[in-house]
C-alpha positions in Angstrom: 14.4 10.9 55.7 11.1 11.1 54.3 12.1 12.9 51.0 15.4 10.0 50.4 12.6 7.0 50.6 10.4 9.0 47.9 13.5 9.1 46.0 14.5 5.1 46.8 11.4 4.1 45.7 11.2 5.8 42.9 14.4 4.9 41.5 13.0 1.1 42.7 10.2 1.7 40.6 12.0 3.2 37.7 14.2 0.0 37.8 11.6 -2.3 37.9 9.6 -0.5 34.8 12.8 -0.8 32.7 13.3 -4.3 33.7 9.9 -5.3 32.7 9.6 -2.8 29.2 13.3 -4.8 28.3 11.6 -8.6 28.9 8.7 -7.6 26.8 10.7 -6.4 24.3 13.7 -8.9 24.1 11.2 -10.9 21.9 10.1 -8.6 19.3 13.7 -7.2 18.7 14.4 -11.1 18.5 11.7 -11.6 15.9 12.3 -8.2 14.2 15.9 -8.5 13.8 15.5 -12.7 11.9 12.1 -11.5 10.0 12.9 -7.8 9.0 16.8 -6.8 9.5 18.4 -10.3 8.6 16.1 -10.6 4.7 17.6 -6.9 4.2 20.9 -6.8 5.1 20.8 -10.9 3.5 19.5 -9.2 -0.2 21.9 -6.9 -0.2 25.0 -9.2 1.0 23.1 -11.5 -2.8 22.8 -8.9 -5.0 26.4 -9.2 -5.2 27.2 -13.0 -6.5 25.7 -14.1 -9.5 23.7 -17.4 -8.7 20.6 -19.5 -9.7 19.3 -19.7 -6.0 19.3 -23.6 -6.3 22.8 -24.7 -6.6 25.7 -24.1 -3.9 28.3 -22.5 -5.8 28.1 -18.8 -6.0 29.8 -16.6 -8.0 31.2 -13.7 -6.3 31.2 -10.2 -8.8 30.7 -7.4 -6.7 28.3 -4.5 -7.6 28.4 -6.0 -11.7 25.0 -6.2 -11.4 24.1 -3.1 -9.5 25.8 -1.4 -12.6 23.1 -3.4 -14.8 20.4 -2.2 -12.6 20.9 1.6 -13.1 20.8 1.3 -16.7 17.8 -1.6 -16.9 15.3 -0.1 -19.3 12.8 -2.4 -17.9 13.2 -2.0 -14.2 12.8 1.8 -14.7 9.7 0.8 -16.8 8.6 -1.0 -14.0 9.2 1.5 -11.7 6.8 4.2 -14.1 4.4 1.9 -13.8 4.5 1.7 -10.2 4.8 5.3 -10.0 1.4 5.9 -12.4 -0.5 3.4 -10.1 1.1 5.3 -7.1 0.1 8.7 -8.2 -3.8 7.2 -9.6 -4.5 5.1 -6.5 -3.7 8.0 -4.4 -6.6 10.0 -6.2 -8.8 7.8 -7.1 -8.7 5.7 -3.3 -8.6 8.4 -1.4 -11.7 10.8 -2.5 -14.2 8.4 -2.5 -12.7 6.9 0.7 -13.6 10.1 2.4 -16.9 10.2 0.8 -17.6 6.9 1.5 -16.6 8.2 4.9 -18.3 11.7 5.3 -21.7 9.9 4.1 -21.0 6.6 6.9 -20.4 9.1 9.7 -23.5 11.3 8.5 -25.7 8.0 9.0 -24.5 6.9 11.9 -26.3 3.9 13.5 -28.3 3.6 10.2 -25.1 2.8 8.2 -24.5 -0.7 9.3 -25.4 -2.5 6.2 -23.7 0.4 4.1 -20.5 -0.9 6.0 -20.5 -4.3 5.6 -21.7 -4.4 2.0 -18.7 -1.5 1.0 -16.2 -3.6 3.4 -16.6 -7.3 1.8 -13.9 -6.4 -1.2 -11.3 -5.6 2.0 -12.5 -9.2 3.0 -11.6 -11.3 -0.1 -8.4 -12.7 -0.9 -6.5 -10.8 -3.4 -5.4 -13.6 -5.5 -9.5 -14.7 -5.8 -9.8 -10.5 -6.8 -7.5 -11.9 -9.7 -9.3 -14.5 -10.7 -12.6 -12.7 -10.7 -11.7 -9.5 -12.1 -9.8 -12.2 -14.8 -13.8 -13.6 -16.1 -15.3 -10.1 -15.7 -12.8 -8.4 -17.8 -12.5 -10.6 -20.6 -12.7 -10.8 -24.0 -15.4 -13.1 -24.6 -18.0 -13.8 -22.3 -16.7 -11.2 -19.6 -19.5 -8.6 -18.3 -17.8 -5.8 -19.9 -17.7 -6.9 -23.0 -21.2 -8.2 -22.8 -22.5 -4.8 -21.9 -20.2 -3.7 -24.8 -22.5 -6.2 -27.2 -25.8 -5.1 -25.8 -25.2 -2.1 -27.4 -23.7 -3.3 -30.6 -19.9 -2.4 -29.7 -18.4 -5.8 -29.7 -15.9 -7.4 -27.7 -13.5 -5.3 -25.6 -10.3 -6.5 -24.6 -9.0 -4.5 -21.5 -6.2 -6.7 -20.3 -4.7 -7.3 -23.2 -4.5 -3.9 -24.4 -1.1 -2.5 -24.0 -3.0 1.1 -23.6 -5.5 0.5 -20.8 -4.2 -3.2 -19.2 -2.4 -1.1 -16.7 -5.6 1.2 -16.1 -8.2 -1.7 -15.8 -5.3 -3.6 -12.8 -5.9 -0.5 -11.3 -9.6 -0.2 -10.8 -9.0 -3.6 -9.7 -7.1 -2.3 -7.0 -8.9 0.4 -6.1 -11.9 -1.9 -5.6 -10.3 -3.6 -2.8 -8.4 -0.9 -1.1 -11.3 1.9 -1.3 -12.7 0.1 1.9 -9.9 0.3 4.0 -8.9 3.7 3.9 -13.3 4.0 4.4 -12.6 2.5 7.6 -9.4 4.3 8.5 -10.9 7.9 8.1 -13.9 6.3 9.5 -12.0 5.9 12.6 -10.8 8.9 11.9 -13.9 11.1 11.9 -14.8 9.1 15.4 -12.0 11.5 16.8 -13.7 14.4 16.2 -16.1 15.6 19.3 -19.6 15.1 18.4 -19.9 18.4 20.0 -17.9 20.1 17.3 -20.5 19.5 14.4 -23.5 20.3 17.9 -21.7 23.8 17.4 -21.5 23.9 14.1 -25.0 23.1 13.2 -26.4 25.7 15.6 -24.2 28.5 14.5 -26.0 27.4 10.8 -23.7 26.1 8.9 -24.6 23.2 6.5 -23.7 19.7 6.0 -21.2 20.6 3.4 -19.8 23.6 4.8 -19.3 21.7 8.2 -17.1 19.3 5.4 -15.0 21.4 4.1 -14.4 24.1 6.5 -14.4 22.1 10.1 -14.1 18.5 9.1 -11.6 18.2 5.8 -8.9 20.4 7.8 -9.4 18.7 11.0 -8.7 15.6 8.6 -6.0 16.3 7.1 -3.6 14.2 9.7 -5.4 11.2 8.8 -5.1 12.1 4.7 -1.1 12.5 5.4 -1.0 9.4 7.0 -4.0 7.1 4.5 -1.1 9.2 1.9 1.9 7.8 3.2 -0.3 4.3 3.2 -1.3 4.2 0.0 2.3 5.5 -1.3 3.9 2.8 -0.2 1.5 -0.3 -1.1 1.7 1.4 -4.6 5.4 0.7 -4.8 5.1 -3.0 -3.8 2.0 -4.1 -5.0 2.3 -8.1 -6.8 -0.1 -10.4 -6.0 -3.2 -8.9 -7.9 -1.4 -7.6 -10.8 0.7 -10.9 -11.2 -2.2 -13.3 -10.9 -4.3 -11.2 -13.9 -1.9 -9.9 -16.0 1.5 -11.5 -14.9 2.7 -8.1 -16.4 1.5 -7.9 -19.4 0.7 -8.1 -21.9 4.2 -7.3 -23.1 5.7 -5.3 -20.6 2.1 -2.8 -20.4 1.3 -4.0 -16.3 4.6 -4.8 -15.2 6.1 -3.7 -12.2 8.9 -3.7 -9.9 8.1 -6.5 -7.7 6.6 -8.7 -10.6 10.3 -8.3 -12.4 11.7 -9.2 -9.1 9.9 -12.6 -8.7 10.4 -13.2 -12.5 13.8 -12.8 -12.7 14.9 -14.6 -9.1 12.2 -17.3 -9.9 11.0 -17.5 -13.4 14.6 -17.1 -15.0 16.6 -18.2 -11.4 18.6 -15.4 -11.5 18.7 -14.8 -7.7 21.2 -12.9 -7.5 20.1 -10.2 -10.1 16.9 -10.6 -8.5 17.7 -9.7 -5.2 19.2 -6.1 -6.5 16.0 -5.9 -8.1 15.0 -6.2 -4.8 17.5 -4.0 -3.2 16.9 -1.5 -6.0 13.1 -1.1 -4.5 13.8 -0.9 -0.9 16.3 2.3 -1.8 13.4 3.9 -3.9 10.4 3.0 -1.9 12.6 4.2 1.3 13.6 7.4 0.0 10.1 8.4 -1.4 8.3 7.4 1.6 11.0 10.1 4.0 10.5 12.7 1.6 6.9 12.6 1.1 6.6 12.1 5.3 8.9 15.3 5.0 6.6 17.3 3.0 3.3 15.8 5.0 5.1 16.8 8.2 6.0 20.5 6.8 2.3 21.0 5.9 0.5 20.1 9.1 3.2 22.3 10.7 
C-alpha cells in the first residue's frame, strides 16, 4: 500500500513538473519561432524571388539568385575577408584576453581598477567606436598621422589603403572585443579551486609553471568555447566596419554582412540580398559545426 502511494506521489510530482515546465517554455518557444525561425525561413523564401523590397510585386525566379551567388566573386571575396578577420581575431584577441585575465586573477581584489579601465571599450557603442577611430586613423589630423609627423614620417592613410584597411579595422575590432573575453576567462579562473594553486605553491611551482602546466590545461574547455564565439562573431560582423569604411576602399574591407546590406537596402535587390543572407547562414553553420566537432574531440 505504501509503495503504491509513493508511486502515485512520484507520478503526480512528475506531471506537475512537466506542466510547470510547459507553461514556462511556451512563451519562449513562441518568441523563438517569431524572431528566429520565421525570419530564417522567410529569408530563404525571399531568395527565390526578384524583388526590390518595396513594391508588392514579386517575380518568382526559382534558384537563379543562388546560381548567381555561387559564381559571385564579390561575395566570395567578402567571405575571404571574413575568414581573415576570423583567424586574426582568434590569434590576437584570445591570447591577450587570457594574459589580462591571468594578470587580474593573480592580483585578486587589488586589480579592481584595472578591471574597470580595461572593460571600458566593451561598454561603448560599436557605432561610437567606429566614429571615434575614424578620427584617430584619419589621414589629416589623425592621431597616427600626428605621431608620424612628429618623427618626420608624413601622413599615414590606413583606412584609405587597400593593403592595410582591413587590418586597421581588425585592430579596432580586437580593441573592443578583448574586454569581453577577458571577463569570460576571468570567470573561468573562478571555477578553478584555490586549493589547486595552493598545492602547486607548496610543491614549489612558480606562477609561470602554475599557468602553463595547471591553469592553462584547465582552461581548455573555456578556450574552445571562446574560439567558437569569436569565430561566429567574426563571420557576421557588420556595424563597426560599416561605420568606418562602408566596405571600402574598393572592396578591401567588404564583409558578407556589408555586402548583404548593400544589395538589400542600397541597391534595393532584396531577393539577392536574402540569398546572400542565406549563404551567410549556411557557411556560418557549417564552419561552426565543424569547429565544435573538432574542439569537442580534443576535449574528449
